[in-house]
N, C-alpha and C positions, 0 to 999 in steps of 0.2 A: 154663310158658314154653318157647319154641320157641329154638331156635340163633339167636343174633343174626347180623344181615346186616351186610354185603352178602354173598350166596351167590355161587357161582361155577359155571361149567359147564365139566367136564373129559372127556376120552374117553381111556382105556385099553384096550389090547387089544380093540378093537370093543365096548368097554361105555360107557356113558354114565353118570357121576356127578355129582352136586350136591354141593359141598363148601364149607365156610366159610372164612374169612379164613386159618385155620391150615392148611388141607388137608386138615381132618378130614371125613369122609363124613357128609352130611346126608341124602341120598337116593341109592339106588341105580335107576335105571331100566331095569336088569337087562342081562345078557348074551345076545345072540342065541342062543349055543350051548346056553344052559340052557332057553330058551323059542324055539326056532326059527320059530316061526309068528310072532313079532314081526316089525315092519318098521322096520329101522334108522333110516331117515329119521324116521318116526313117534317113535321112541324120543329121538330127538334133538331134534325139535320140542317134545315134552312135556317134557323137561329143561329147554331154553330158557324154555318158558312158566313151568314152576315156578319158575326163577330170576328171571324177569322180575316175576312176580306177587308173590313175597316180597321183592325189592328195591324194588318201587315202593310196596308197602302203606303204610309210614308216611307217604309223600307224598301219596298219595291221602286218608288219614285227616286229615293236618293241612291241605289243601286244603279238604275239605269242613267241617272245623271252623272255619276261617277265613271261609269263604263264610256259613255258618250265624250265626257271629259278627257278621258285618258285616249280615246280614238283621235280627237282633236289634236293630241301632240305628236302623233305620228309625223315625222318628215318622209319625204320621198326615198324610197330604199333603204329605211331604216333597218330592216331586217339584216342586211349584209354589211351594214357599215358600223361603227364604234358609236355612233350618235344614235343607233337604234338600242342600244341596252338598256338606258334609263325608261324609255317609253314601253319597252316590252315588260318590265317591273310594273309600271303602272297599271298596264293591261291586266297583269296577274292580280294585283289588288282588286281591282274593279271586278273581275270574274269571280274570286273569292267573295265578294260583297253581294253580286247578284246572285250566286247560287244560295247564299245564306237567306237572303230575303226571298226566294224561290221556294226553299224548305219551308220557311214562317208560312206562306201563302198556301203551301201544299198541305199544311198539317191537317187540314179539315177533310182532305180526300180520304 
């Protein structure tokens, strides 16, 4: 099992770290003095991506589960019948949830 989210981005002494809620180290994106060929801007972008991916993971999983659950409720021909009204509402809610999760995942871009 991984360290619980949310994770946070921190920088100290030109180093970039990912920490948990208690400030414990989750990932060290390394100190430029140890690896001078690393680009500090790239280190920061990588650390931000790690934090965003970790923190958005559960939202993406939940959105996909909701979407797939709604898809499973579709009866044959529901779009043209009265029985199709409720499943279509479920699909719209699942789509909103999926879009919100994707916005969260894309916030690092």
